[in-house]
C-alpha positions as CSV (number, residue, x, y, z in Angstrom):
1,M,21.3,-11.5,-16.4
2,K,22.8,-8.0,-16.0
3,T,20.1,-5.3,-15.9
4,D,20.7,-1.7,-17.0
5,A,18.7,-0.2,-14.1
6,T,21.4,0.1,-11.5
7,A,24.3,1.9,-13.3
8,G,26.4,3.5,-10.6
9,N,24.8,1.4,-7.8
10,Q,26.1,-2.1,-8.3
11,A,25.2,-3.2,-4.8
12,L,21.5,-3.3,-6.0
13,Q,22.3,-5.7,-8.9
14,P,21.6,-9.0,-7.2
15,L,18.3,-7.8,-5.8
16,C,17.2,-6.3,-9.1
17,E,17.9,-9.5,-10.9
18,R,15.7,-11.4,-8.5
19,L,13.0,-8.7,-8.8
20,E,13.1,-8.9,-12.6
21,A,12.6,-12.6,-12.4
22,V,9.5,-12.1,-10.3
23,L,8.2,-9.4,-12.6
24,S,8.8,-11.6,-15.7
25,A,6.8,-14.4,-14.1
26,H,3.8,-12.0,-13.7
27,D,4.1,-10.3,-17.1
28,D,2.0,-11.8,-19.8
29,G,3.5,-9.5,-22.4
30,S,0.2,-7.8,-23.3
31,D,1.1,-4.2,-22.3
32,G,4.4,-2.8,-23.7
33,S,3.9,0.4,-21.7
34,H,4.2,-1.5,-18.4
35,D,6.9,-4.1,-19.2
36,V,10.2,-4.7,-17.5
37,H,11.8,-1.9,-19.4
38,H,9.3,0.5,-17.9
39,S,10.2,-0.7,-14.4
40,R,13.9,-0.3,-15.2
41,R,13.4,3.3,-16.4
42,V,11.3,4.1,-13.3
43,L,14.1,2.8,-11.1
44,R,16.8,4.7,-12.9
45,M,14.8,7.9,-12.6
46,A,14.0,7.2,-9.0
47,L,17.7,6.7,-8.2
48,R,18.5,9.9,-10.1
49,I,16.0,11.9,-8.1
50,A,17.2,10.2,-4.9
51,Q,20.7,11.3,-5.6
52,A,19.6,14.9,-6.0
53,E,17.3,14.9,-3.0
54,G,19.5,12.8,-0.6
55,G,18.5,10.5,2.2
56,A,16.4,7.9,0.3
57,D,16.8,4.1,0.8
58,A,17.8,2.5,-2.5
59,V,16.6,-1.0,-1.6
60,T,13.1,0.3,-0.9
61,L,13.1,2.2,-4.2
62,A,14.2,-0.9,-6.1
63,C,11.5,-3.0,-4.6
64,A,8.8,-0.4,-5.2
65,A,10.0,0.4,-8.7
66,Y,9.9,-3.2,-9.9
67,L,6.6,-4.2,-8.3
68,H,4.6,-1.0,-8.5
69,D,2.6,-2.3,-11.5
70,L,2.4,-5.9,-10.3
71,V,-1.4,-5.8,-10.7
72,N,-1.7,-3.9,-14.0
73,L,-5.3,-3.1,-15.0
74,P,-6.3,-1.3,-18.2
75,K,-6.9,2.4,-17.9
76,N,-10.6,1.8,-18.6
77,H,-11.0,-1.0,-16.1
78,P,-13.6,-0.4,-13.3
79,D,-11.1,-1.3,-10.6
80,R,-8.3,0.8,-12.0
81,S,-8.2,3.1,-9.0
82,R,-7.5,0.0,-6.8
83,A,-4.7,-1.4,-8.9
84,S,-1.9,0.2,-6.8
85,A,-3.4,-1.1,-3.5
86,M,-3.7,-4.5,-5.1
87,S,-0.1,-4.4,-6.3
88,A,1.0,-3.5,-2.8
89,D,-0.9,-6.5,-1.3
90,A,0.6,-8.8,-4.0
91,A,4.1,-7.4,-3.3
92,R,4.2,-8.2,0.4
93,P,4.6,-12.0,0.3
94,I,7.0,-11.7,-2.6
95,L,9.3,-9.3,-0.8
96,R,9.1,-11.6,2.3
97,E,10.1,-14.5,0.2
98,L,13.1,-12.5,-1.1
99,G,14.2,-11.8,2.5
100,I,13.5,-8.1,2.6
101,D,13.1,-6.8,6.2
102,E,9.6,-5.8,7.3
103,A,10.3,-2.1,7.7
104,R,11.5,-1.9,4.0
105,I,8.6,-4.1,2.9
106,E,6.1,-1.7,4.5
107,A,8.0,1.3,3.1
108,A,8.0,-0.2,-0.4
109,C,4.3,-1.1,-0.2
110,H,3.4,2.4,0.9
111,A,5.3,3.8,-2.1
112,I,3.5,1.3,-4.4
113,E,0.1,2.1,-3.0
114,T,0.5,5.8,-3.3
115,H,2.3,6.1,-6.7
116,S,-0.8,5.9,-8.9
117,F,-2.5,9.1,-10.3
118,S,-5.9,7.3,-10.3
119,A,-5.6,6.2,-6.6
120,G,-5.4,9.8,-5.5
121,K,-3.4,9.0,-2.3
122,K,-0.7,11.2,-0.9
123,P,2.8,9.8,-0.3
124,Q,4.0,10.2,3.2
125,T,7.7,9.2,2.9
126,L,10.6,10.4,0.8
127,E,10.8,7.0,-1.1
128,A,7.1,7.2,-1.9
129,R,7.4,10.8,-3.1
130,I,10.3,9.8,-5.3
131,L,8.6,6.8,-6.8
132,Q,5.5,8.8,-7.6
133,D,7.6,11.4,-9.4
134,A,9.6,8.8,-11.3
135,D,6.6,7.0,-12.5
136,R,4.8,10.2,-13.6
137,I,7.9,11.4,-15.4
138,E,7.5,8.3,-17.6
139,A,4.3,9.9,-18.9
140,L,6.2,12.9,-20.1
141,G,8.8,13.7,-22.8
142,A,9.5,11.5,-25.8
143,I,8.7,8.3,-23.9
144,G,5.5,9.9,-22.6
145,I,4.4,10.7,-26.2
146,A,5.1,7.2,-27.3
147,R,3.2,5.7,-24.4
148,A,0.2,8.0,-24.8
149,F,-0.4,7.0,-28.4
150,Y,0.4,3.3,-27.7
151,I,-2.1,3.2,-24.8
152,A,-4.7,5.1,-26.9
153,G,-4.3,2.4,-29.6
154,M,-4.8,-0.4,-27.0
155,L,-8.0,1.3,-25.9
156,G,-9.3,1.8,-29.4
157,S,-9.0,5.6,-29.3
158,G,-8.2,7.8,-32.3
159,L,-5.0,9.8,-32.7
160,F,-6.6,13.2,-32.8
161,D,-9.5,15.2,-34.3
162,G,-8.2,16.1,-37.6
163,G,-10.5,19.1,-38.0
164,D,-10.1,20.5,-34.5
165,P,-7.0,18.9,-32.9
166,L,-6.8,21.3,-29.9
167,A,-10.5,21.1,-29.1
168,E,-11.1,24.8,-29.7
169,H,-14.7,24.2,-30.8
170,R,-15.6,21.0,-29.1
171,P,-15.4,19.4,-25.6
172,L,-12.2,17.6,-24.7
173,D,-12.5,13.8,-24.9
174,D,-9.4,11.8,-24.2
175,K,-11.3,8.5,-24.4
176,K,-11.9,9.4,-28.1
177,F,-8.7,11.2,-29.0
178,A,-5.2,10.5,-27.8
179,L,-4.1,14.1,-28.3
180,D,-6.9,15.3,-25.9
181,H,-5.2,13.4,-23.1
182,F,-2.3,15.9,-23.2
183,E,-4.7,18.8,-22.2
184,V,-6.8,16.6,-19.9
185,K,-3.9,15.2,-17.8
186,L,-0.4,15.4,-19.1
187,W,0.2,19.2,-19.1
188,S,-0.6,19.3,-15.3
189,L,1.6,16.5,-14.2
190,A,4.6,18.7,-13.6
191,T,2.6,20.6,-11.0
192,T,2.0,17.4,-9.0
193,M,5.7,16.5,-8.5
194,Q,6.6,15.9,-4.9
195,T,10.4,16.6,-5.2
196,D,12.4,19.6,-6.5
197,A,14.4,17.3,-8.8
198,G,11.3,15.6,-10.1
199,R,9.7,19.0,-10.8
200,R,12.7,20.2,-12.8
201,L,12.8,17.1,-14.9
202,A,9.0,17.1,-15.4
203,Q,9.1,20.7,-16.6
204,E,11.8,19.9,-19.1
205,R,9.9,17.0,-20.5
206,T,6.7,18.8,-20.6
207,Q,8.2,21.5,-22.7
208,Y,9.4,18.9,-25.2
209,M,5.9,17.6,-25.5
210,R,4.5,21.1,-26.0
211,D,7.0,21.6,-28.9
212,F,5.8,18.2,-30.3
213,V,2.2,19.2,-30.2
214,A,2.9,22.6,-31.8
215,Q,4.8,20.8,-34.6
216,L,1.9,18.2,-35.0
217,V,-0.8,20.9,-35.2
218,G,1.3,22.9,-37.6
219,E,1.6,19.9,-39.9
220,L,-2.2,19.2,-39.7
221,R,-2.9,22.8,-40.7
222,D,-0.3,23.0,-43.6
């Protein structure tokens, strides 16, 4: 099975095929925002950032990108902040079985453990910084808009407050309204980027989202 995640880096193709097989075995299909396509996009973005930054190990990035959500807990799960550490623990024996050397295993697991916004851990390596940026960029732009409303639907949230969409006269509540999540979290993501390339891409996608919200609010007020 040929993946689309390694265009321009065909040496990664056999490893990515094996990682996708592992991921497919763990994916129950219940969360379309964290499926194999999400992992492919994260890897493509990670490789793009790595090319701009220079010096990153592509094998480590591939391992981390495919397995970073191996333990995928819902946003409202009480152990959500531990999901990345749980994913790292679950990834170690898998990567050993795939024959990855121990140094890369630890590097990939560090990237996995520190990628999550909810975990609040600081990445210490270039690969970890790149993975964190690549995964957060997934929450921005057109894909980010689609994922935000999809996840809100999974959690039973509303789209927006039709009478006060920008929360000008009420407290923000992104558990109740998907649109509130843009102000609560998404607008600030670009400022958390760890690499220059990631920051540029995040800013571009954030502007797209701001244009979308302006259009949405304008339509609500017509």
